[in-house]
N, C-alpha and C positions, 0 to 999 in steps of 0.2 A: 657324786662319786669323786673320791680323792684319788688322783693318779699323778705320780711324780713325772715331771716333764722328761726325765731321762728314759722313761719307758717307751716313749714315742720314737723308737729306733728302727721302724720299718717304714717303707714308702709304698703307698698304693696309688694307682691311677684309676680315676673314674672316667667313664666314657660310654660310647655306644659301639655296637658292632654293625658294620655296613658291608654291603656286597660290592666288591670291586672287580673289574675285568682282569682276566689272567690269560696267559698264552697257552694254556692247556686245552684239551678237547672239551672239558667241562664248561669253559668260557668265563667262569667267575668263581670267586672264593670269598669267604668271610674274612674281614679284617677289623681288628680292634682299633678304634679311633679315640685316643685319650682327650678329654676336655679339661681335666683338673687333676692336680697331684696333691696328696695329703700325707702327712706323717701319721702313723698309727702305732698302736701297741696291741700285741696279741693278748687277748683276754683269756686267761686260764680258767677252765671250769674245774670244780672239785670232782673227786672221784665219784661221789654219790650222784652229782649232776650228770656225769658221763653215763653211769649205769641207768639212770632214769630215761635217757634219750635213746637207749638201744632199742631198735625195732620201730622207731618213729621216723618221720620225714626229716628230723633234725639230727639224726645219728651221725652223719658224715659232714658236719658243718664246722666252720671256723668262725669265731667271734673276734672282732677287732674293735678297739676303742679309738675314736677320732674326736678332735675338737668339734664342738657342736656346729653343724652346718645345716641350715634349714633348706638349702637348695638341693640337698642329697635326697633322692627318692628311689623307690624300688624299680623304676624303669632303667636306671643306670646299671652298667656292668662294671665290675672291679677286676683289676689285674695288679698283682704285686710287681714292683719294679724288678726288671731282669728275670721275669718268669713269664711263660707263655700261657699259663692256665687262666681261663676267664671264669669269673664267679658271678652268680646271680645274687642280688640282695634279697634274702627271704624276709627279713624283719629289721626294723629300725626301732631301737629303744632310745627315745629321746630323753635327755636329762632335763627335767623340768624345774630344777633348783634355780634359785635366783642368784647364784654365785657368778663371779667373773670367769672362772675356769670351769666350763661345762663340757662334758664328754658324752657323746652318743655311742651306743653299741650297735654295730652292724653285724648281722648274722649272714654269713656267706656260704654258698654251696657251689662247688666246682661244676661247671657245665661242660667245657671242652677246651681243647688247645686252640690258641689263636692260629688262624690260617688253615685249620682243618676243614675239609670239605663235608658237605652234608650228603650222606648216602654212601 
């Protein structure tokens, strides 16, 4: 996949969500804990691809392109820099070409806002 380096103009944080104590009656809350930061590009789908996804589990997803990272897996959560929405990684499309500049496509689905309580 060819991608100009100038398109990598967004920053995402990869990490986990952990339960931390709080001062509220609930006693704890969920907090995003970043472990890695990557530059990414928003991958635009064509109009026909958008229509094909209507009514499927991938209908409200976002696809981002990142430099190939073999330690990125589906257990990690994603958050865009300066945004509180946490995303699950639904799919990772790895670039299997043997070029020096390889890009993986991550399919993301929003789960919840960081700091939101369960229930």
